[in-house]
N, C-alpha and C positions, 0 to 999 in steps of 0.2 A: 339543672345546675350540678346535682349530685353526680350525674353521668360524666359531666365535664371534669369534675374533681377527681374522679377515679382514673382518668387518663392524664391528669396534670403531672403526676409524679414521674411517669415514663418520659414525657416530653422534657420535663425539668432535668432529669438525669442525662438525657441525650445532649442537651445544650450545655450543661455544666461540664460534661466530659469533653465537649468541643473546645470550651474555653480553657480548661485546665490541662489539656493534652499538649504535647510538644509538636504538634503539627499545625500547618498553616490552614486557615479557612479557605477551602476551594469551592465547595458546593454551597450555593445560596438557594436553598429549597424553600420557596414561598408557600408550598403546600404541606409543610411539616406538620402543622397542627391539624389541619382538616384531614390529612391522610391517616393521622393517628387516631382519629375519632370514628366511631361507627357512623355510617350514613344516617341511620335511624336517629341517633342523638342530635345531629345537626338539623335534621328535618323537624324533630320535635321542638327544638329551640326556635326554628323559623316559624312554625305554626303558632307557638305560644306568643311570639312577638307580634305576629299578624293579628291574632285575636285581641291583644292589648291595644294595638294601634287602632283597630276598628272600633274598640270601645272607648277611644279617646284618651288612653293612658300612654301615649307615645313617650312623653317625658319620663314618666315613672319607669317605663320599660328600659329606656336607655340608662337611667340612673342605677337601677337594680343590677343590670348586666355589668355596667361599668364598675360598680362598687366591688363586685366579685372578681372580675378579671384584673382590675387595677391592683388589688391586694396580691394576687398571684404573680403578676409581672414584677412588682416591687420586691416581693420575697425572693423571687427567682434571681433577680440582680444581686440581692444581698448574698445569696449562696454562691455566686460566682467569685466572690472574694476580692474584688478590685479595690475595696476601701482601705487596704493596708499600704497604700502608696506604692504598690507594685505596678509600675507603668506598663510593663508587658501584658499583665493581666487585664488592666483597664483597656488597652488597645484591642485585645481579643474579645473582651466583653462588648465593647462598642461595636466592633465589626459584626459579631454574632447578633447583637440586638438590632442593629440597623439593617442588616442584610438577610437575616433569617427570622428572628423573633417577631419584630414589629410587622414586617410584611406578611408573615404567616398569620399573625393576629388580625391584620387587616383583611386577609382573605376569609378568615372565619367570620369576622364582623360583617363582611359583605354577604356571606351566605345566610347569616342569621337575620340580617336586616335588609334583605334584597328588595323588600316592598317600600323601603324608605331611603333611597339613595339620594337624599337631599343635602343641602348645605348644612342642615342641623346634624346630619349623620357624620359629616366630616368634622364638625365642631366637637361632637361627643367622642369621636375616636381620638382626636387630639387630646381631649381631656383625659381619656382613658390612659393614654401613654405619658401624659405630662409629668407625673411624679417620677416615673422611671427615667425619662429623658432628662429631667432636671437633676436627678441624682448623678447621672453620667456627666452632665455639663458642669455641675458644681464641683465635682472632683477635679476636672481640668482647671477650672478657675481657681480653686483653692490651692492646688499644687503650684500654679504659676505665681501666686501671690506670696509664696514663702520666700525666705531670704535668698537673694540672688547669689549664685556661685557658678564657677566654671562647669562643674559637674551637672548642675541643674539645667544649664543651657541645652544640653543635648537631650535631656528627658523632655523638656518643654518643646523642643523641635519635633520629637517623636509624636507628642500629643497634637501639635499643630498640624503636622502632615496627615495624621489620622483624620482630624476634623475636616481638613481640605478635601480628602478623598471621600468623606461621608456626606458632605453638603448636598450632593445630588440625591442621596437617599432621604435626607431630611425634607428636601423640596418635593419629592414624589409622595411622601407619606403624610406630612403634617401641614397645618395651616401656617400662615405667615408668622404668627407670634412665636412659635417654637423655632421655625427656620431662622428668623431674625435673631433670636437668642443664641442659637448655635453660631451664626455668622459673627455676632458681636464678640463672643468668647474666642472664636478663632482669630479675629483681628487683634484682640487683646494679647493673645499668645504670641502673635507675630510681632507686635510692638515691644513686648517684654523680651522676646528673643533678640530683637534688634538692640535694645538698650543693654542687655547683658553682653552681647558681642562687642558693642562699642566700648565697654569697660573691661573687656576680656584681658587686656594687657595688665590690668591690676589684679583681677580675680584669680588668674592662674598662679599668682605668687602668694595668695592668701591661704597657704597650707602650712602645716607643721614643718614640712621639709624645708621651707624657705627660711625658717628660723635657725637652722643648724649653721655652725661655723664651717669653715672650709677644711677639707682634708689637709693634713700636713704634707702630703705627697703630691698635691696638685691634681688629684683625681677628679672625675666627673662628680659634680655636687648633686645631692638628692633633689635639690630645687630644679636643677637642669632636667633630670629625668622626669619629674612630675610635670613641669611646665611643658616639656616637649610632648609628653603623652597627650595633654590637652590640645596642643596645637595640631597634632596628628588627627585627633578627633574632629577638630574644626575643618581640616582638609577633607575628611570623609564626608562632612556635611556641607561642603562648599557650595553645591548647587542650591540647596535649600536656603543657606545663608545669603547667597547672592540674590535669590528671588525675594527674600524678606527685605533686604536692604533697598531693593528697588520698589517694592510694593508699599513699604512703610518708611519713606525717606524722612529724616529729621528736618531737612529743609526742602521746601518745594523746589522741584527741579533736580534734586540730587539723584533721582532714579533714572534720569535721562542719560544719554551718551553710551558709548561702547566700552569705555574703560571699566574693568572689573572692580566693583566697589569692594568685593571681598579681598582681592589682592592688595588694594590700597590700604585697607585696614590691617591686613597681615604684615605689610611692610612697617607700619607704625608699631605693631606689637613686637616685631623682631628687633626694632631699634630700642624699644623699652627693655626687652629681654637682655640685650647686650649691655645696656646701662646697669641693669641689676647685677649682671656678672662682674662688670667693672667695679661696682661697689663692693662686692664680695672679695674681689682680688686684692683689695687694699689691705686685707688681713695679712698678706705676705710681706715680710720685710725685704726679701730677696727679689729684686726686679726680674731676674730670669725666671724664677718660679711663678711670679705674678703673671707674666706673659705666657708662660707654659700653661698655666691654669686657663687663661682665656682661650688659647689655641685649642686646648684639649676639650674644653666644654663646648665652645662654638663648633668645633670639628665634629663632636658627637651629635649636636643638633643638625648640622648639615648632613651628616651621614644618615640620620633617621628620616630626614625630609627629602632626600634626593629623588624619591619617586614622585614627589608632589610639586616641586618647584625647582627653578634653576639657580644659577650662582648669584642671583640677586640676594638670596639668603646667605648670611654668614660670609659676605664678601671680604670681611676683614680677617678671616682665618689665616691666610698666607701672610698678611701684614703682621699679625701677632707672632707668627713663627719667625719672621725676620727679626723682629725686636727681641724675641727670646734669644736667638743666636747672637745678636749684637751684645746682649748682656751676659753671655756665658762663653760660648766657644770662640767668638771673635776676640775676646780678651786674651785667650791663650794664643790665638794666632798672631795677635799684635806683638806679642813677646818675640816672635820669630823674625820680625822685620829687622833687616840689617842695613847699616849705612856705611859702606866700605869707603874708608878715607885713607888715601895713600900716605898722608902725613902722620898717621897714627903709627906708633911703634908696633912691630909685630907682636911683642909680648902682650901689650895692652889689648890688641885686637883679639888675640887668643883668649885672654882672660875674659874679655867681653862676651865672646861666643860661648865660653863655658858657663858664664853667669846666666846668659839667656837660656841656654839649654837646661840648666838646673831650675830656673824659674818656670820654664814651660813644664818640665816634669812635675813640679810641685802643683801648678795650676791644673794640669791635666789629671793628675792623681786625685786631687780634691774634687774636681767636677765629676769624674767618673764615679767616685765613691758616693757623692751626694745624689747624682742623677740615676744611679742604679736602683734607688728606692722610689723614684718618681713613677707614677702609674699613668698609662695611656689606655684608651677605651677599646682599642683592637690592634691586632697584629699588623694590619696594613699601615696604620699611623706610626706604629713603632718602627717599622721598616723604612717609612718615608723619612722620619727624623734622622735615623742612623745613616741612611744613604746620603741625605742632604748634608749632614755634618761631615761625613767622609769626603764629599766632593769639594768642600772648602778647606778642610783641615789637612788631608793627606798631601795635596800638591804643595801647600805652604811648608809642611813639615819636611817633605822629601827634598824640596829646594834648599831649605835651611841646612839639612844634614849634609847635602852635597857641598855647600859652602863651608860648613864646619870641618869636613874632611880636608878640604883644600887649605883651610887656615891653620888647623891644629896639626895636620900631618900625622906623623908617627904617634901611635898609641891613642888615636882619636876614639876608637871603639870603646876604650875603657870608660869613657864618660857618657856613652849613649845608653840610656836605660830602656828605651822603647824602639824596636824596629817597626817597620810599616805594618807587619802582621800583628805585632803586639798592640799597636794603636787600634787596629780593626777589631781585635779580640776584646779589648776593653770596651770599645763602643758597642759591640754586640751584646755586652752584658749590662748595658744601660737600659733602664726603663723596664717595668714589669706590667703585665696585662691586668686590667681591672675587670672584675666580674660585674659589669654595669647592671645586669638584670637583678642582682641581689642588693642593689643600693636602695635601702629603705631609710636608714638613718646612720648616725655616726657614733662610734664608741668614743668616749671622752679621751681615751689615750691616743686617738688618731687625729685629734683636732689640733689646729694651730693655736698654740698657747699665747 
């Protein structure tokens, strides 16, 4: 045993470096331990075991050997440092343990006890590894039982997928009791993942970001950024989530059919997302800003999700844009409408046209001043809004100015404050770009009071 102990430190160092390194486990060397030991050492252990078996001390031999190796295995796992809830470390430790450490230990076991390859040998080997295996499984079980959160879902999925991948290794190495325990915990992880995802529409808003009030300028809310980040993570995991929803249905039969259960759930989540934004938008007294906020935030969500899903998401973005226009620019355009009546005296008609022009100038000036401080999440959206407003405002204004010239006649230009290029110039100064990547929280001076 002393000869084994002398080589343990080198083997431990090699495995710990494999776990703590930044590289992926590629080699699964089942001869790692036997190759590291002198052949004479293994032969001496084998001969000692044979003598004890022949003398009737088979059980004692197994127990002495197991006691020594069991302590080394468990100490080695402790040094791998997965106990600090570092999921990546646990995954690498589990892969190294099931694909290198335990198979190598089994190879050594077979060499030492080659004269007793009976059912009792399998039992004793399972007992040798039970403490280390239980420590790995308890970590997974304990992590899954902590408070549910959107962030925790993806960590649990990582653990679940790791166990799914390692079940064949459990089955090839251990007796049914340990295999069944691993399968039981894997299934619990699947069920917990399902439950968290079914409540995902609530959990993604249980963050400090969701408590902030709205920006005074209608910009993208921190809640939108945080929730969208979680939704993108869900899309990255959609294959695993789809598999879990089918393997662990809440209702018998829910896992059947060809419709994507993941997409059905995501549609519900997006509807809930929109309702959350609508509740936030009620902070704004100005209806135009309220719908601008909705268009801006849902537009940002749509922009970030465009590589994952189609226009079923955020299908109301264009509708919110239309309502925003109706509550802002359309009001200015409505001022330009004329009702030419031949029975009206020329002077009255001229005065009416001048009043309309003055009122338009006032509204246009106010709206440009206000909306020059509103923020949009990217240049493409800014250009879309400006171009769309120009397409409805410029023809109406140009038509009005033509009628105004015909009605007022001489000196008509004295009352025209804006030419077509002036209108375009003012619109082009509307809206500023928001650095959405820096949205962490809101300064109290930037909140809607």
